[in-house]
KENURO-677014 format. One line per 8 residues: for each residue x, y, z of N, C-alpha, C. Coordinates in steps of 0.02 Angstrom, whole numbers, plus 50000, padded with zeros to 5 digits. Each point is the difference from the previous one (the first is absolute). Layout:
X:Y:Z:X:Y:Z:X:Y:Z; ... .
! end
This chain:
54531:55532:54851:49928:50001:49988:49967:50052:50047; 50014:50064:49987:49976:50053:50043:49925:50013:49991; 49974:49990:49940:49929:50013:49986:49969:49939:49966; 49987:49948:50038:49972:49940:49969:49926:50010:49983; 49975:49954:49960:49929:50000:49982:49968:49938:50030; 49947:50010:50037:49964:49946:50034:49934:49987:49964; 49990:49937:49981:49936:49980:49970:49956:49971:50056; 49942:50030:50010:49952:49975:50050:49941:49969:49963 .
49990:49936:50010:49945:49965:49967:49948:49983:50052; 49941:50028:49993:49947:49988:50049:49933:50018:49969; 49948:49966:50024:49932:50016:49979:49965:50043:50053; 50037:50020:50051:49972:50041:50054:50039:50065:50006; 49962:50055:49990:50033:50065:50004:50031:50013:50068; 49969:49974:50053:50027:50011:50067:50070:49970:50007; 50011:49944:49967:50066:49967:50004:50054:50045:49970; 49987:50025:49940:50049:50044:49967:50011:50064:50040 .
49944:50029:50024:50005:50062:50039:50041:49990:50064; 49991:49942:50032:50035:49987:50063:50076:49999:49988; 50021:49971:49945:50072:49996:49985:50027:50068:49980; 49967:50032:49953:50026:50064:49975:50001:50054:50054; 49946:50003:50041:49998:50051:50053:50053:49987:50053; 50011:49936:50016:50052:49984:50050:50069:50015:49973; 50010:49988:49936:50066:50011:49970:50016:50075:49996; 49949:50041:49998:50012:50073:49997:50034:50026:50063 .
49996:49962:50054:50033:50021:50062:50073:49980:50002; 50022:49960:49951:50070:49978:49997:50043:50053:49965; 50065:49992:50008:50046:50049:49972:50003:49995:49924; 50004:49939:49973:50004:49990:49928:49934:49972:49975; 49964:50040:49963:49934:49979:49974:50008:49979:49927; 49981:49939:49983:50007:49977:49931:49942:50024:49956; 50005:49984:49937:49943:50010:49955:49956:49938:50003; 49935:50010:49990:49953:49944:50006:49962:49989:49935 .
49989:49937:49985:49956:49980:49946:49945:49958:50032; 49937:50022:49992:49943:49964:50029:49965:49960:49947; 49986:49937:50016:49967:49956:49952:49954:49952:50037; 49950:49975:49965:49955:49950:50029:50021:49932:49975; 49971:49948:50029:50017:49932:49980:49975:49984:49930; 49956:50041:49973:49972:49987:49933:50041:50034:49945; 50048:50040:50020:50041:50036:49951:50064:49961:49986; 50029:50014:49941:50065:49973:49984:50053:50040:50037 .
50039:49965:50041:50049:50035:50041:50056:50029:49957; 50021:50060:50018:50056:50032:49966:50065:49966:50021; 50049:50001:49955:50066:49974:50017:50048:50056:50019; 49975:50061:49998:50043:50058:50014:49996:50016:50075; 50024:49955:50041:49999:50011:50072:50060:49965:50031; 50015:50017:50062:50057:49971:50036:49978:49949:50052; 49939:50007:50024:49973:49954:50051:49925:50001:49996; 49969:49941:50010:49927:49996:49998:49973:49981:50068 .
49943:50031:50019:49965:49984:50062:49930:49979:49981; 49981:49940:50020:49934:49972:49982:49960:49988:50064; 49938:50020:49999:49957:49988:50057:49929:50024:49987; 49952:49972:50035:49931:50021:49990:49975:49985:49931; 50021:49943:49972:49976:49981:49933:49942:49951:50009; 49948:50007:49958:49940:49959:50007:50007:49933:49964; 50039:49998:49946:50010:49937:49964:50059:49963:50031; 50009:49938:49979:50057:49961:50023:50065:50033:49977 .
50047:50012:50044:50060:50036:49982:50053:49958:49965; 49988:49935:49992:50053:49955:49976:50027:50021:49932; 49956:50009:49951:50023:50018:49932:50032:50068:49999; 49971:50047:50038:50027:50068:50002:50070:50000:50031; 50009:49963:50054:50066:49996:50031:50050:49967:49953; 49977:49951:49962:50045:49967:49952:50025:50050:49948; 49954:50043:49976:50020:50051:49951:50050:50049:50030; 49988:50020:50061:50045:50047:50033:50068:49969:50013 .
50000:49937:50020:50063:49966:50013:50041:49994:49936; 49966:49993:49943:50035:49993:49937:50041:50061:49982; 49983:50058:50028:50038:50061:49986:50068:50000:50034; 50009:49956:50049:50063:50000:50037:50004:50053:50054; 49946:50037:50011:49999:50053:50051:49974:49971:50066; 50021:50028:50057:49974:49975:50064:49925:50013:50007; 49965:49953:50033:49927:50004:50008:49983:49988:50073; 49956:50043:50027:49974:49992:50068:49925:49984:49994 .
49978:49950:50038:49929:49981:49999:49972:50006:50071; 49950:50042:50008:49968:50008:50065:49947:49945:50008; 50013:49954:50045:49955:49943:50009:49953:50012:50058; 49937:49980:49991:49949:50005:50052:49990:49931:50031; 49961:49997:50052:49991:49938:50037:49975:49943:49956; 49954:50017:49954:49970:49948:49958:50041:49985:49937; 50053:50039:49991:50042:49990:49941:50051:49944:50014; 50018:49967:49947:50056:49954:50005:50062:50038:49977 .
50047:50008:50045:50060:50040:49984:50039:49967:49944; 50025:50038:49952:50039:49972:49944:50063:49967:50026; 50020:49947:49968:50059:49963:50022:50060:50013:49955; 49993:50045:49952:50056:50015:49955:50055:50037:50039; 50063:49980:49985:50056:50031:50036:50007:50074:49982; 49978:50020:49940:50008:50069:49979:49937:50042:50012; 49952:49974:50038:49943:50040:50022:50001:50001:50076; 50004:50062:50027:50005:50007:50073:49931:50011:50030 .
49974:49953:50040:49934:50009:50031:50006:50044:50063; 49953:50044:50007:49996:50042:50061:49929:49993:50028; 49993:49981:50062:49933:49991:50029:49965:50067:50012; 49934:50000:49991:49961:50061:50012:49985:50005:50075; 50047:50027:50036:49994:50010:50072:49996:50075:50013; 49981:50021:50060:49999:50072:50015:50067:50033:49983; 49995:50055:49966:50061:50036:49979:50033:49970:49938; 49962:49960:49962:50030:49968:49942:50028:50047:49947 .
49973:50061:49990:50030:50044:49948:50074:50015:50015; 50016:50015:50064:50069:50013:50018:50043:49938:49990; 49971:49942:50017:50037:49938:49990:50015:49988:49926; 49950:50011:49958:50009:49992:49928:50054:50047:49974; 49998:50062:50023:50049:50050:49978:50070:49980:50022; 50006:49977:50063:50065:49978:50024:50029:49943:49960; 49958:49951:49984:50022:49944:49959:50019:50024:49930; 49958:50045:49973:50013:50025:49932:50067:50037:49997 .
50015:50040:50050:50063:50037:50001:50059:49952:50000; 49995:49947:50041:50055:49951:50004:50007:49964:49933; 49945:49982:49969:50004:49965:49936:50030:50045:49946; 49982:50064:50001:50028:50046:49951:50075:50009:50011; 50020:50003:50063:50072:50006:50014:50037:49938:49976; 49970:49942:50011:50032:49938:49978:50005:49997:49924; 49946:50022:49966:50001:50001:49927:50053:50048:49973; 50005:50057:50033:50050:50049:49980:50070:49973:50010 .
50011:49966:50056:50066:49971:50013:50017:49947:49948; 49950:49961:49981:50011:49948:49949:50018:50032:49933; 49965:50053:49982:50015:50034:49937:50069:50031:50002; 50018:50029:50057:50066:50031:50006:50055:49947:49997; 49988:49942:50031:50049:49946:49997:50010:49975:49928; 49944:49996:49963:50004:49979:49930:50038:50052:49958; 49987:50064:50015:50035:50053:49963:50075:49999:50014; 50018:49990:50063:50071:49997:50019:50033:49939:49970 .
49964:49944:49998:50028:49939:49969:50014:50012:49926; 49953:50033:49966:50010:50015:49929:50058:50048:49990; 50005:50050:50044:50056:50048:49996:50066:49964:50012; 50001:49955:50049:50061:49963:50015:50020:49956:49941; 49951:49971:49966:50014:49959:49941:50030:50042:49944; 49973:50060:49991:50028:50045:49950:50071:50020:50017; 50013:50013:50064:50068:50019:50021:50048:49942:49989; 49977:49939:50013:50043:49941:49988:50017:49993:49927 .
49951:50012:49956:50013:49996:49928:50050:50054:49979; 49991:50060:50028:50046:50054:49984:50071:49985:50025; 50004:49967:50058:50065:49983:50027:50035:49949:49955; 49961:49951:49975:50029:49951:49954:50024:50034:49936; 49960:50046:49974:50020:50037:49940:50062:50042:50015; 50002:50031:50059:50058:50040:50018:50064:49959:50003; 49995:49940:50030:50059:49956:50005:50022:49978:49930; 49951:49987:49956:50017:49980:49932:50036:50057:49964 .
49975:50061:50008:50031:50058:49967:50071:50011:50026; 50010:49987:50065:50067:50008:50028:50049:49950:49969; 49976:49938:49991:50042:49950:49967:50015:50020:49928; 49949:50026:49966:50010:50022:49931:50050:50058:49997; 49994:50046:50049:50046:50057:50002:50072:49976:50005; 50012:49951:50042:50068:49974:50008:50027:49973:49934; 49960:49960:49966:50022:49970:49937:50009:50054:49946; 49954:50048:49997:50005:50053:49950:50060:50044:50013 .
50014:50013:50063:50059:50041:50016:50064:49967:49974; 50004:49934:50008:50059:49966:49974:50005:50006:49924; 49943:49992:49967:50000:50006:49927:50016:50071:49978; 49972:50049:50035:50012:50070:49982:50073:50019:50011; 50030:49975:50053:50070:50013:50013:50044:49975:49943; 49982:49940:49976:50038:49971:49945:49991:50041:49936; 49938:50021:49987:49986:50040:49939:50037:50066:50003; 49997:50035:50057:50033:50065:50007:50075:49992:49993 .
50027:49947:50031:50073:49990:49995:50022:49989:49928; 49962:49960:49963:50018:49987:49930:49992:50062:49957; 49948:50040:50015:49991:50063:49963:50060:50046:50010; 50023:50005:50062:50057:50044:50014:50062:49975:49964; 50011:49933:49999:50058:49972:49966:49996:50015:49925; 49942:49993:49971:49992:50013:49928:50013:50074:49985; 49975:50044:50044:50007:50072:49987:50072:50024:50011; 50042:49959:50033:50071:50018:50007:50034:50000:49931 .
49974:49960:49955:50026:49996:49931:49953:50035:49952; 49974:50058:50021:49949:50033:49959:50026:50022:49932; 50068:50007:49995:50028:50019:49934:49988:49945:49948; 49992:49938:50025:49989:49944:49954:49926:49991:49983; 49958:50042:50031:49928:49993:49989:49975:50051:49950; 49951:49980:49962:49966:50049:49957:49956:50044:50044; 49978:50055:49973:49957:50045:50038:49935:49966:50020; 49974:49958:49955:49937:49965:50015:50011:49949:50055 .
50055:49961:49996:50014:49949:50051:50012:50032:50068; 50037:50056:50000:50014:50035:50063:49934:50025:50031; 49956:50028:49960:49936:50025:50026:49958:49943:50028; 50002:49942:49967:49962:49942:50025:50027:49975:50067; 50068:49997:50005:50030:49977:50063:49984:50050:50056; 50003:50064:49985:49984:50051:50051:49927:49995:50021; 49957:49985:49953:49929:49992:50017:49990:49940:50046; 50035:49945:49985:49996:49941:50043:50025:50017:50070 .
50057:50036:50003:50027:50019:50066:49952:50045:50038; 49971:50050:49967:49955:50047:50035:49936:49966:50023; 49973:49956:49958:49939:49964:50021:50015:49952:50058; 50059:49970:49999:50020:49956:50055:50008:50038:50065; 50026:50061:49995:50007:50042:50060:49932:50020:50027; 49952:50013:49956:49933:50017:50023:49967:49940:50034; 50009:49941:49970:49974:49940:50031:50032:49988:50068; 50064:50015:50005:50036:49991:50063:49971:50046:50054 .
49982:50061:49980:49970:50048:50048:49931:49975:50022; 49962:49972:49953:49933:49974:50017:50007:49942:50048; 50045:49954:49986:50008:49942:50043:50027:50019:50068; 50035:50056:50004:50027:50022:50066:49943:50017:50048; 49942:50017:49972:49943:50016:50044:49977:49939:50039; 50014:49940:49974:49980:49940:50035:50041:49989:50063; 50057:50033:50003:50041:49994:50061:49962:50030:50059; 49968:50058:49989:49960:50030:50054:49940:49957:50016 .
49971:49967:49949:49943:49955:50011:50021:49942:50044; 50059:49973:49986:50025:49944:50040:50010:50021:50072; 50027:50060:50011:50012:50024:50068:49933:50010:50036; 49950:50027:49964:49935:50010:50030:49968:49933:50019; 50006:49950:49957:49972:49935:50015:50035:49968:50060; 50065:50009:50004:50037:49973:50057:49978:50034:50065; 49989:50066:49996:49978:50037:50058:49931:49977:50022; 49954:49990:49952:49932:49977:50016:50003:49930:50031 .
50043:49957:49973:50007:49933:50028:50026:50002:50071; 50048:50044:50014:50026:50007:50068:49946:50025:50047; 49959:50048:49976:49946:50026:50042:49948:49947:50015; 49984:49958:49950:49952:49946:50011:50026:49950:50051; 50065:49983:49995:50029:49953:50047:50000:50030:50071; 50016:50065:50004:50001:50033:50066:49930:50001:50030; 49949:50014:49957:49931:50002:50025:49978:49931:50022; 50022:49948:49963:49982:49931:50019:50032:49982:50066 .
50063:50020:50010:50034:49986:50063:49966:50035:50058; 49980:50063:49988:49966:50038:50053:49934:49968:50017; 49964:49975:49949:49936:49968:50012:50009:49937:50042; 50051:49961:49985:50013:49939:50039:50019:50019:50071; 50040:50053:50007:50021:50020:50067:49941:50022:50043; 49951:50035:49968:49942:50023:50038:49957:49942:50022; 49995:49948:49956:49962:49942:50019:50032:49964:50058 .
! end
């Protein structure tokens, strides 16, 4: 999440300006969407910051929470800080813009880590499915190889008596033999697949052992 989008919801221009101007001094400056409490909040954002709103923030915070994105609420002395676990309250104390930015950066990093973990979990699931398919194909290769060996052997035995065969029968037997040889070449490729899977499995076991050793 190198270029996140921050939604700032406030009825006070000074609030939005304080955050955006302070963020300009940081190394990574996000894109900003400015909205008031009377507007329908956009869902095209990565984190929302709410503060300086004149109406009760309860319904607005509920809408923002429904997006599943992290939300920061700047609470003032007379405000009742939200008690929702997914809304992070930040007190309006001296230097609050830097505090808000610091919290926002941490929340964005956490959100990114969560997304990356979900992506890796999905990738791992796909790899597991492919591994199951690979093992199935290896089993099929073994059985097909046995059948192909039998077919090729019988074709060769029949062709030893080719004088007893008609031209049509001989051509059909040769076709069966040639197609069986092609299938045998195709199935031979699974041998390299099996070796690759064994190598990957060995590497995974070695990495797991190294991880345990480091712990």
